N, C-alpha and C positions, 0 to 999 in steps of 0.2 A: 452524428449518423454517418459521417464520412466512412467509417469502419465497414459498415455495410455496403457502401459502393466499392470500396478498393478490392483488388483479387487477392492481395497477400495474405489478410487474417482468415481466410477460409478455414485454415487448419486450427485456428486459435477459438474463434467463436462459433457456437452453434446456433443462437439466437440474440436479439437484441430488444431491449425496451426503449422505445422512444419517448423523452421526457421532454417538456418545455424549458426553457431558460438557456442561459447563454454560459459556455464555459469562460468566456472574457470577463464576466463579472467580477468586481474587487474580491468579494467573499470567496470566489472560486479559484482564484488563483494566488501563488504566493512566489516570491523571490527566493525564498530558502525554505524548501520543503523537508530538510534533514531532519529538524527537530521534532516534527509531528510524524514523520516516518518512523523514527526511533522510538518513539512514544508510542506508536500503534504496534511495532514488534516487540515491545515491552509488554503490552498489554496481551500480545498472543503469546508470550513465554517464550519468544525466540531472541530476545536480546537483554542482556543483564550488563551494565556499565562495568561492573567489577570483574567480569568474566569476557565477555565478547569484544576484546579491544586488541589490536595489534600492537607491535613493539613501539611504533611512531604515536600511539593512544589515539589512534582513529579506529572507528567502529569495525569489526571484521564482517563486511557486507556480504562476502560470498557465503558465509555461515549463516549470517541472518536470513538471506534470500534464501539458501537451501531449506532452512526450518520454515519459512514463511510458506513455501510451497506445500508443506504437509498440513498447514492449519486448516480447518474446518471453517468455510465462510460464514455459515450461518453464526456459529460461536464467536467469531470475530468480530462480525457486525453488532452481535449483542454487548460484547465488551466495549467496542466503541461508543456506542450509544450510552452505556453506562457511566463512562469516564467523559462523555461531552468532549470528545476530541474533534 
């Protein structure tokens, strides 16, 4: 709920839903979010490891992010639920 108190994100958020729990729980944090992020972008149709890769072998994050901004949030949540990510 810290984002509700800050003045910075006013242009980004219109509403918030308060939920119980802590983002500091072991299950809510990871030291390496990249694999899960790439899996989610794959489910969204924004990442193909055969196509969206730079010359150095790293994922093309700029292209992936540009695509993810166009993804319908409801569809993404359904895909993530089906894949149990």
